[in-house]
C-alpha positions as CSV (number, residue, x, y, z in Angstrom):
1,M,115.4,115.9,96.7
2,K,114.9,116.1,100.4
3,H,118.0,116.3,102.8
4,V,117.7,115.5,106.6
5,R,121.0,116.3,108.4
6,W,121.9,114.8,111.6
7,P,124.1,116.7,114.0
8,G,126.9,115.2,116.0
9,A,128.9,112.0,115.8
10,W,127.6,108.6,114.6
11,A,127.3,107.2,118.3
12,F,125.1,110.6,119.0
13,L,123.0,109.8,116.0
14,L,122.2,106.4,117.3
15,L,121.4,107.8,120.6
16,L,119.1,110.3,119.2
17,T,117.5,107.5,116.9
18,L,116.6,105.5,120.1
19,T,115.5,108.4,122.2
20,L,114.1,111.3,120.5
21,P,110.8,111.4,118.1
22,Q,110.8,113.3,115.0
23,L,109.4,116.9,115.9
24,A,106.5,117.9,113.6
25,R,107.1,120.5,111.1
26,A,104.0,122.3,112.0
27,G,101.2,122.2,114.8
28,G,103.3,122.0,117.9
29,G,103.8,118.4,118.7
30,T,106.0,115.2,118.5
31,W,105.7,112.2,116.5
32,T,106.7,108.6,117.7
33,N,106.1,105.4,115.6
34,F,105.6,102.1,116.8
35,T,106.2,99.3,114.3
36,S,106.8,95.5,113.9
37,G,110.1,94.8,112.0
38,N,109.4,91.2,111.7
39,R,108.1,91.2,108.1
40,V,111.4,91.2,106.1
41,N,111.6,92.2,102.5
42,A,115.2,92.5,102.0
43,L,118.6,92.0,103.8
44,L,122.1,93.5,103.6
45,V,124.9,92.2,105.6
46,R,127.8,94.8,106.1
47,G,130.6,94.1,108.8
48,G,129.0,93.2,112.1
49,E,125.4,94.6,111.2
50,V,122.5,93.0,109.4
51,W,120.2,95.6,107.7
52,A,116.8,94.3,107.2
53,A,114.3,96.2,105.1
54,T,110.8,95.6,106.7
55,E,107.2,96.7,106.7
56,G,107.9,98.5,109.9
57,G,111.1,100.5,108.8
58,L,114.6,99.8,108.5
59,V,116.0,97.5,111.2
60,R,120.0,97.3,111.9
61,W,120.9,94.1,113.8
62,N,123.8,93.8,115.8
63,R,125.4,90.2,114.8
64,L,127.3,90.0,117.8
65,D,124.7,90.7,120.5
66,G,121.3,90.6,119.0
67,S,120.5,94.0,119.8
68,H,118.8,96.2,117.3
69,V,117.8,99.9,116.0
70,T,114.9,100.6,114.2
71,F,114.8,103.7,111.9
72,T,111.5,105.0,111.1
73,T,109.9,108.1,109.6
74,A,109.7,109.3,113.0
75,S,113.1,108.6,114.4
76,S,115.2,109.3,111.2
77,G,115.1,110.9,107.7
78,L,113.8,107.7,106.2
79,A,111.2,108.4,103.5
80,E,108.5,105.8,104.4
81,N,108.3,102.8,106.8
82,R,107.4,100.3,104.2
83,V,110.8,99.3,103.1
84,Q,111.2,96.8,100.2
85,A,114.9,96.9,98.9
86,L,118.4,97.7,99.8
87,A,121.8,98.1,98.3
88,L,125.2,99.5,99.1
89,D,127.0,101.7,96.7
90,G,130.9,101.7,96.0
91,A,131.2,104.7,98.7
92,G,129.5,102.9,101.5
93,N,126.2,104.5,101.2
94,L,123.1,102.6,102.0
95,W,120.3,102.9,99.4
96,V,116.8,102.3,100.8
97,G,113.9,101.7,98.6
98,T,110.5,102.3,100.1
99,Y,106.9,101.6,98.8
100,G,105.3,105.1,98.5
101,G,108.0,107.4,99.8
102,G,110.8,107.0,96.8
103,V,114.3,106.0,97.8
104,S,116.4,107.3,100.6
105,R,120.2,107.4,100.6
106,F,122.0,107.3,104.1
107,D,125.7,107.8,104.6
108,G,125.5,107.3,108.4
109,H,125.0,111.1,109.2
110,T,122.7,112.5,106.5
111,W,119.6,111.1,104.9
112,V,118.5,112.3,101.1
113,T,115.4,111.2,99.8
114,F,114.6,111.0,95.9
115,T,111.2,110.8,94.6
116,A,109.5,110.8,91.3
117,A,109.7,114.6,91.5
118,D,113.4,114.3,91.2
119,G,113.4,111.9,88.1
120,L,112.8,108.4,89.5
121,G,110.2,106.4,87.7
122,S,107.8,105.9,90.7
123,D,107.8,106.2,94.3
124,Q,107.1,102.6,94.8
125,V,110.3,100.8,94.7
126,Y,111.0,97.2,94.5
127,A,114.6,96.5,93.6
128,I,117.9,98.3,93.5
129,A,121.2,97.3,91.9
130,V,124.5,98.8,91.3
131,D,126.3,98.2,87.9
132,T,130.0,97.8,87.3
133,A,130.3,101.6,86.4
134,G,128.8,102.6,89.9
135,N,125.1,103.8,88.5
136,L,122.3,103.0,90.6
137,W,119.1,101.1,89.1
138,F,115.8,101.1,90.6
139,G,113.1,98.8,89.7
140,T,109.6,100.6,90.4
141,E,105.9,99.6,90.5
142,G,104.3,101.4,87.4
143,G,107.3,103.6,86.5
144,G,109.8,101.2,85.0
145,V,113.5,101.3,85.8
146,S,115.6,104.2,86.6
147,R,119.1,104.8,86.3
148,F,121.0,107.3,88.5
149,D,124.7,108.2,88.0
150,G,124.6,110.7,90.7
151,A,123.6,113.6,88.9
152,T,121.0,112.5,86.1
153,W,118.1,110.4,86.1
154,T,117.2,108.2,83.1
155,T,114.0,106.1,83.4
156,Y,113.2,103.3,80.9
157,T,109.6,102.3,80.5
158,V,107.3,100.3,78.1
159,E,106.6,103.1,76.2
160,N,110.5,104.5,75.5
161,S,112.4,101.1,75.4
162,G,112.3,97.4,75.2
163,L,111.2,96.8,78.6
164,P,108.2,94.4,78.7
165,D,106.4,95.6,81.8
166,N,106.7,98.9,83.8
167,E,106.5,96.8,87.3
168,V,110.0,95.7,87.7
169,R,110.5,93.1,90.7
170,A,114.1,92.3,90.3
171,I,117.6,93.4,88.9
172,A,120.9,91.7,88.5
173,V,124.1,92.7,86.9
174,D,126.0,89.8,85.0
175,A,129.7,89.2,84.6
176,N,129.7,91.4,81.4
177,G,128.0,94.3,83.3
178,H,124.7,93.8,81.4
179,L,121.4,94.4,83.3
180,W,118.7,91.8,84.0
181,F,115.3,92.8,85.0
182,G,112.6,90.6,86.5
183,T,109.1,92.0,85.9
184,Y,105.7,91.2,87.2
185,S,103.9,90.0,84.1
186,G,106.4,90.5,81.1
187,G,109.0,88.0,81.6
188,V,112.7,89.1,81.9
189,A,114.4,91.8,80.0
190,W,118.2,92.0,79.2
191,F,119.9,95.3,78.5
192,D,123.4,95.7,77.2
193,G,123.3,99.4,77.3
194,S,121.9,100.1,73.9
195,S,119.6,97.1,72.9
196,W,117.1,95.1,74.6
197,T,116.2,91.4,74.6
198,T,113.0,89.9,76.2
199,F,112.5,86.4,77.5
200,N,109.1,85.3,78.1
201,T,107.0,82.0,78.4
202,L,106.3,82.3,74.5
203,N,109.9,82.6,73.2
204,S,111.9,80.9,75.8
205,G,112.1,78.2,78.6
206,L,111.0,80.6,81.2
207,P,108.0,79.0,82.9
208,S,106.4,82.1,84.1
209,N,106.2,85.8,83.2
210,Q,106.2,86.8,86.8
211,V,109.9,87.2,87.9
212,N,110.5,87.9,91.5
213,A,114.0,87.3,91.9
214,I,117.4,87.0,89.8
215,A,120.8,85.9,90.8
216,V,124.0,85.2,88.9
217,D,126.0,82.2,89.9
218,E,129.8,81.5,89.8
219,S,129.6,80.1,86.3
220,G,127.8,83.2,85.0
221,R,124.6,81.4,84.8
222,L,121.2,83.3,85.4
223,W,118.7,82.0,87.9
224,F,115.2,83.5,87.7
225,G,112.8,83.0,90.7
226,T,109.1,83.1,89.4
227,G,105.8,83.6,91.1
228,G,104.4,79.9,91.1
229,A,106.2,78.0,88.5
230,G,109.5,77.4,90.4
231,V,113.2,78.5,89.4
232,S,114.8,78.5,86.1
233,R,118.5,78.5,85.2
234,F,119.7,80.0,81.8
235,D,123.2,79.6,80.7
236,G,122.6,81.8,77.6
237,T,121.5,78.8,75.5
238,F,119.7,76.3,77.3
239,W,116.9,76.6,79.9
240,R,116.4,74.3,82.8
241,T,113.5,74.8,85.4
242,Y,113.2,73.1,89.0
243,T,110.1,72.8,91.0
244,T,108.8,71.1,93.9
245,A,109.1,68.0,92.0
246,D,112.6,68.2,91.7
247,G,113.1,68.9,95.6
248,L,112.4,72.7,95.7
249,A,110.8,73.7,98.9
250,G,107.9,76.0,97.2
251,N,107.3,77.1,93.7
252,T,106.8,80.9,94.6
253,I,110.3,82.4,94.9
254,Y,110.9,85.5,96.6
255,A,114.8,85.4,96.9
256,I,117.9,83.8,95.6
257,V,121.6,84.1,96.6
258,V,124.6,82.3,95.6
259,D,126.9,81.6,98.4
260,G,130.7,81.4,98.6
261,D,130.9,77.9,97.9
262,G,128.6,78.1,94.9
263,N,125.3,76.8,96.4
264,V,122.2,78.4,95.3
265,W,119.9,79.3,98.2
266,L,116.1,80.3,97.6
267,G,113.6,81.9,99.7
268,T,110.2,80.4,98.8
269,D,106.5,80.4,100.2
270,A,107.2,77.1,101.9
271,G,110.6,77.5,103.4
272,A,114.3,77.9,102.1
273,S,116.1,75.6,99.7
274,A,119.9,74.9,99.0
275,F,121.1,73.4,95.7
276,D,124.6,72.3,95.3
277,G,124.0,71.6,91.7
278,I,123.0,67.8,92.4
279,L,121.1,67.8,95.8
280,W,118.3,69.8,97.4
281,T,118.3,70.6,101.0
282,N,115.1,72.3,102.3
283,Y,114.7,74.3,105.7
284,T,111.3,74.8,107.2
285,A,110.0,76.0,110.6
286,A,110.2,72.3,111.7
287,D,113.8,72.8,111.4
288,G,114.2,76.1,113.2
289,L,113.2,78.5,110.8
290,V,111.1,81.3,112.3
291,H,108.5,81.2,109.4
292,N,108.2,79.3,106.2
293,Q,107.6,82.2,103.9
294,V,111.2,83.3,103.2
295,R,111.3,86.8,101.7
296,A,115.0,87.5,101.8
297,L,118.4,85.9,102.0
298,A,122.0,87.3,102.6
299,E,125.2,85.3,103.4
300,G,127.1,86.5,106.3
301,A,130.4,84.9,107.3
302,P,131.3,81.7,105.4
303,G,128.7,79.0,106.4
304,E,126.4,81.6,108.0
305,M,123.0,82.5,106.2
306,W,120.4,84.8,107.1
307,F,116.8,84.4,106.4
308,G,114.3,87.2,106.1
309,T,110.6,85.9,106.7
310,A,107.2,87.1,107.1
311,A,107.5,86.7,110.8
312,G,111.0,87.4,111.8
313,L,114.6,87.1,110.9
314,S,116.5,83.8,111.2
315,R,120.3,82.9,111.2
316,L,121.8,79.6,110.4
317,A,125.4,79.0,111.3
318,S,127.2,75.7,112.2
319,A,123.8,73.7,112.1
320,T,122.4,75.9,114.8
321,W,119.3,78.4,114.2
322,T,119.0,81.7,115.9
323,T,115.6,83.9,115.7
324,Y,115.9,87.5,116.0
325,L,112.5,89.5,116.7
326,T,111.8,93.0,117.2
327,A,109.0,93.3,120.3
328,D,108.5,97.0,120.5
329,G,105.5,97.3,118.2
330,P,102.1,95.7,117.1
331,V,101.7,92.4,115.9
332,D,101.4,93.6,112.3
333,N,101.8,97.0,110.6
334,T,98.6,97.3,108.9
335,V,96.5,98.6,111.6
336,E,93.0,99.0,111.0
337,A,91.3,100.0,114.3
338,I,92.2,101.5,117.7
339,A,90.4,101.7,120.9
340,V,91.3,103.0,124.3
341,D,90.2,101.2,127.4
342,G,89.2,102.5,130.8
343,A,92.8,101.9,132.0
344,G,94.3,104.1,129.2
345,H,95.7,101.1,127.5
346,L,95.6,101.1,123.7
347,W,94.2,98.3,121.7
348,F,95.0,97.8,118.1
349,G,93.3,95.6,115.5
350,T,95.5,94.4,112.7
351,R,95.5,92.0,109.8
352,A,97.4,89.5,112.0
353,G,95.7,89.7,115.4
354,V,95.1,92.3,118.2
355,S,97.8,94.1,120.0
356,R,97.5,95.8,123.6
357,F,100.1,98.6,124.5
358,D,100.1,99.7,128.1
359,G,102.6,102.5,127.5
360,T,105.5,100.1,128.1
361,A,105.0,96.6,126.9
362,W,103.2,95.1,124.0
363,T,100.9,92.0,124.3
364,H,99.4,90.3,121.2
365,Y,96.4,88.0,121.0
366,T,95.7,85.9,117.8
367,A,93.4,83.2,116.9
368,A,95.6,80.8,119.0
369,E,94.4,82.7,122.2
370,G,90.7,82.7,121.2
371,L,90.2,85.6,118.8
372,A,87.6,84.7,116.1
373,H,90.0,85.6,113.3
374,D,93.2,87.4,112.9
375,W,91.9,90.1,110.7
376,V,90.5,92.6,112.8
377,R,88.5,95.8,111.6
378,A,86.7,97.0,114.4
379,V,87.5,97.5,118.3
380,A,85.2,98.8,121.1
381,V,85.1,98.8,124.8
382,D,81.8,98.5,126.6
383,G,80.6,99.9,130.0
384,A,81.9,97.0,131.8
385,G,85.4,97.3,130.5
386,R,85.2,94.2,128.0
387,L,86.6,94.5,124.7
388,W,84.9,93.6,121.5
389,F,86.6,92.8,118.2
390,G,85.1,92.9,114.7
391,T,87.0,90.2,112.7
392,Q,86.8,88.5,109.5
393,G,85.2,85.4,111.3
394,G,82.7,87.0,113.5
395,V,82.8,89.3,116.8
396,S,84.9,88.4,119.9
397,R,84.5,89.6,123.3
398,F,87.4,89.6,125.8
399,D,87.0,90.4,129.5
400,G,90.7,90.0,130.3
401,T,90.7,86.3,130.8
402,A,88.1,84.6,128.7
403,W,87.1,84.9,125.1
404,T,83.7,84.6,123.8
405,T,83.0,84.3,120.0
406,Y,79.7,85.2,118.1
407,T,79.0,84.5,114.4
408,A,76.1,84.1,112.1
409,A,75.2,80.8,113.7
410,H,74.4,82.8,116.9
411,G,72.5,85.6,115.1
412,L,75.1,88.0,113.6
413,A,74.1,89.2,110.2
414,D,77.6,88.1,108.8
415,D,80.7,86.8,110.0
416,E,82.8,89.7,108.1
417,V,82.4,92.8,110.7
418,H,83.5,96.2,109.7
419,A,82.1,98.5,112.7
420,I,81.1,98.3,116.2
421,A,79.3,101.0,118.4
422,I,77.6,101.0,121.7
423,D,74.4,102.9,122.2
424,R,73.4,104.9,125.2
425,V,71.8,101.8,127.0
426,G,74.7,99.4,126.4
427,R,73.4,97.5,123.4
428,L,76.2,96.5,120.8
429,W,75.8,97.4,117.2
430,F,77.6,95.7,114.5
431,G,78.1,96.7,110.8
432,T,78.6,93.8,108.3
433,R,78.7,93.2,104.7
434,A,75.2,91.9,105.1
435,G,73.3,94.4,107.3
436,V,73.5,95.6,110.8
437,S,73.2,93.7,113.9
438,R,72.2,94.7,117.5
439,F,72.9,92.6,120.5
440,D,71.5,93.3,124.0
441,G,73.5,90.5,125.9
442,T,70.9,88.0,125.0
443,T,68.9,88.7,121.9
444,W,70.2,89.3,118.4
445,T,68.2,91.7,116.0
446,T,69.3,92.2,112.5
447,Y,68.3,95.1,110.1
448,T,68.8,94.9,106.4
449,T,67.4,96.5,103.2
450,S,64.8,94.0,103.0
451,N,63.4,94.6,106.7
452,S,64.3,98.2,107.4
453,G,65.3,101.5,105.9
454,L,68.8,100.6,105.8
455,P,69.8,101.7,102.3
456,D,72.6,99.1,101.9
457,N,73.5,96.0,103.6
458,R,77.4,96.7,103.4
459,V,77.8,98.8,106.6
460,W,81.4,100.2,107.0
461,A,80.8,102.8,109.8
462,I,78.5,103.4,112.8
463,A,78.2,106.2,115.1
464,V,75.8,107.3,118.1
465,D,74.9,110.9,118.3
466,G,74.1,113.3,121.3
467,A,70.3,112.3,121.0
468,G,70.9,108.5,120.9
469,R,70.4,108.1,117.3
470,L,72.2,105.5,115.2
471,W,74.1,106.7,111.9
472,F,75.3,104.1,109.5
473,G,77.7,104.7,106.7
474,T,77.3,102.2,103.8
475,Q,79.1,101.2,100.6
476,G,77.0,103.0,98.0
477,G,73.7,103.6,99.9
478,G,74.9,106.8,101.6
479,V,74.0,107.4,105.3
480,A,71.3,106.0,107.3
481,R,69.9,107.5,110.6
482,F,67.8,105.3,112.9
483,D,66.0,106.7,115.9
484,G,64.8,103.4,117.1
485,A,61.5,103.6,115.2
486,S,62.0,105.3,111.9
487,W,64.8,105.5,109.3
488,R,66.0,108.4,107.4
489,T,68.7,108.3,104.4
490,Y,71.1,110.9,103.3
491,T,72.9,110.6,99.9
492,T,74.9,112.8,97.4
493,A,71.4,114.3,96.4
494,D,71.1,115.7,100.0
495,G,74.7,117.1,99.9
496,L,76.8,114.1,101.0
497,A,80.0,114.0,99.3
498,S,79.9,110.4,98.1
499,D,77.4,107.6,98.8
500,W,80.3,105.5,100.0
501,V,80.7,106.2,103.5
502,N,84.0,104.8,105.3
503,A,83.9,106.7,108.7
504,I,81.7,108.9,111.0
505,A,82.3,111.0,113.9
506,V,80.2,113.5,116.2
507,D,82.0,116.6,117.4
508,A,81.3,118.6,120.7
509,A,78.7,120.8,119.0
510,G,76.6,117.8,117.7
511,N,77.8,118.0,114.0
512,L,78.1,115.0,112.2
513,W,81.4,114.3,110.1
514,F,81.3,111.7,107.3
515,G,84.5,110.3,105.5
516,T,83.9,109.3,102.0
517,W,85.6,108.3,98.8
518,A,85.1,111.8,97.5
519,G,85.9,114.0,100.6
520,A,84.6,114.8,104.1
521,S,81.2,116.0,104.7
522,R,79.9,118.0,107.7
523,F,76.2,118.0,108.4
524,D,74.8,120.2,111.2
525,G,71.2,118.8,111.0
526,H,70.3,121.4,108.4
527,T,73.2,122.2,106.1
528,W,75.8,120.0,104.5
529,T,79.5,121.2,104.0
530,T,81.9,119.2,102.0
531,Y,85.6,119.6,102.1
532,T,88.1,118.2,99.6
533,T,91.6,118.3,98.6
534,A,90.7,121.9,97.1
535,D,90.1,123.0,100.5
536,G,93.0,121.6,102.1
537,L,92.2,117.9,102.8
538,A,95.2,115.5,102.3
539,S,93.4,113.1,100.1
540,D,89.5,113.0,99.1
541,W,89.7,109.1,100.0
542,V,88.9,109.6,103.9
543,E,89.3,106.4,106.1
544,A,89.1,107.7,109.7
545,I,87.8,110.7,111.8
546,A,88.4,111.7,115.1
547,V,87.9,115.0,117.3
548,D,90.5,116.0,119.9
549,P,89.9,117.7,123.2
550,K,90.2,121.1,121.3
551,G,87.7,120.4,119.1
552,N,90.0,119.9,116.0
553,V,88.8,117.2,113.4
554,W,91.4,114.7,112.2
555,F,91.0,112.8,109.2
556,G,92.9,109.7,108.1
557,T,93.2,109.5,104.5
558,W,94.4,106.9,101.8
559,G,97.6,107.8,100.1
560,G,97.7,111.4,101.5
561,G,98.3,111.2,105.1
562,A,96.5,113.0,108.1
563,S,94.8,116.2,108.1
564,R,93.7,118.4,111.0
565,F,91.1,121.0,110.7
566,D,90.6,123.7,113.3
567,G,87.1,125.0,111.8
568,S,89.4,127.4,109.5
569,S,92.7,126.3,108.5
570,W,94.0,122.8,107.6
571,T,97.3,121.1,108.4
572,T,98.5,117.9,106.7
573,Y,101.0,115.5,108.1
574,T,102.9,112.8,106.1
575,P,105.8,110.5,106.7
576,A,108.1,113.7,106.1
577,D,106.6,114.9,109.5
578,G,106.8,111.5,111.2
579,L,103.7,109.9,110.4
580,A,104.1,106.2,109.9
581,S,102.5,105.8,106.3
582,R,100.6,108.2,104.0
583,S,97.5,105.6,104.3
584,V,95.8,106.0,107.6
585,H,92.9,103.6,108.6
586,A,92.1,104.5,112.1
587,I,92.5,107.4,114.7
588,A,91.8,107.6,118.2
589,V,92.4,110.1,121.1
590,D,93.7,108.9,124.7
591,A,92.9,110.5,127.8
592,A,96.2,112.7,127.7
593,G,95.1,114.1,124.4
594,N,97.6,112.2,122.4
595,L,96.6,111.4,119.0
596,W,97.1,107.6,117.7
597,F,97.1,106.7,114.1
598,G,96.8,103.4,112.7
599,T,98.4,103.2,109.4
600,E,99.7,100.8,106.7
601,G,103.2,101.3,108.1
602,G,102.4,100.7,111.9
603,V,101.2,103.1,114.8
604,S,102.1,106.6,115.1
605,R,101.4,108.8,118.3
606,F,101.0,112.6,118.0
607,S,101.9,114.3,121.3
608,P,100.7,117.9,121.0
609,L,103.1,120.3,122.7
610,S,102.2,123.5,124.6
611,R,105.1,125.5,123.3
612,A,107.5,125.4,120.3
613,F,110.8,123.2,120.4
614,L,113.7,123.6,118.3
615,P,113.8,120.9,115.7
616,V,116.1,117.7,115.9
617,A,116.3,117.7,112.1
618,V,116.7,120.5,109.7
619,R,115.0,119.8,106.4
620,N,116.3,121.8,103.4
621,K,114.5,121.8,99.9
622,R,117.1,121.6,97.1
């Protein structure tokens, strides 16, 4: 159990949250997170506040003036920026379920985090509920459901109980205090404290075994929202299913809420629906909803409904729609590529477009502006200052004004582009799933396994060494070196950690560093040296590598955080230090020596300090 104590009064806490980044526990630097709080997974209304669980942290909205505060791993004791669930206990504590960091409890002053090490079934938490006795229940991914009475943890799984599936997506407490659990593939489980009963497509009227949401109406009837088969109502005896054929907006249900008038509200993949028992009323973007994928619902004052969507927060009151958006982060929190232009601006490639950060303001570019595709895996800046973006739909060039896109129809090997590099004479090299393409501004040349020494056509990484030679990291074929005339391949037989290579970097001494699925390898031109978790690497799955001005080598890993290697010792950073997520896809270094990390939970900036500072938060293990 991890405690983070925040000094001072509540108002001072909020000021710190806004202005002071988390100090790293080691390494002499500060962390700052930049996230998007617009993809909402859960909502909770408390007084004049609306709390939104988002993919970019916990956002607290002021219902009166529309202002917001974002709590992230860098600005608070939140365990992880990908927040999935919220609940309020009888003492007024806020419980925050995260994906990958366990569950955090916040009393307004102190954060306490509980993980699998404490007794939680899994650190991936999808649902939270409080029963009539005040016990907390947590639905997890892979770890079943856990009950916490404030002192003791009890976990129920497929192996030790009647729970039909260990992935629990929804929890509800009925009028009798019994628990209902919606699972990913096992249907619904009912638990009365001693015995279990399962309802599925084979023994009941439930139309799908994937249950994402559960609610209890004023008559005590259960409503089950499914993944693709609509919503089912169960009165204890009879089942009734409603789909789009009946008037429901969409058949995939993410959220259900029963308002004070007894109306049932449903968040779907195609808008929101309200059902008064007879008539259906649907709301979509055409009506004022910010996005049609409605992932969360909450009732505010009588006649006021809040909608958490995939692209922002909407409020409906007195037939008027209001949209709430955070604008202080990237367009999407899954950041797969980073580049720094000549003006020092940061460019981030995400799965929903490109974002530029000038140090103050964010600007977003998507397919609507001219980008080839919104999923961007690679970014590079050429000698003329133009930006190049490798996307799922080709390559786009942006000169600051006009967009130009190149695809397979122009000569690109394939439209799915994973890597970009620029050689010493200014030619562009693109790694795709079907080979490597070179573009000199006029002519395209493609290299594949059939016409060159490339060992595999799936090229995920490219780097240029000090001699101008090209290095290509492939999926399954190892690394290929090309000097313009001849090819040389290196594999595990030579000393490479794995033949699946995700990243390549060159340090100041000319050493090549390769990030693979089985650790990181260094090659000095003669000798191979491999580093794994046994040596201090955060995780053996390495997705990104960068070298800072001091010669430290930084590794972004999947699931382990980021590691820094100074040539002799290793330091690892995780969300506990301020990193946005344990999964890091990209790393870049700006002109000031700041490290930028593209993660699954947004962007993190690490600013090295020349001297030590006292920490803002004191973390104690207990």
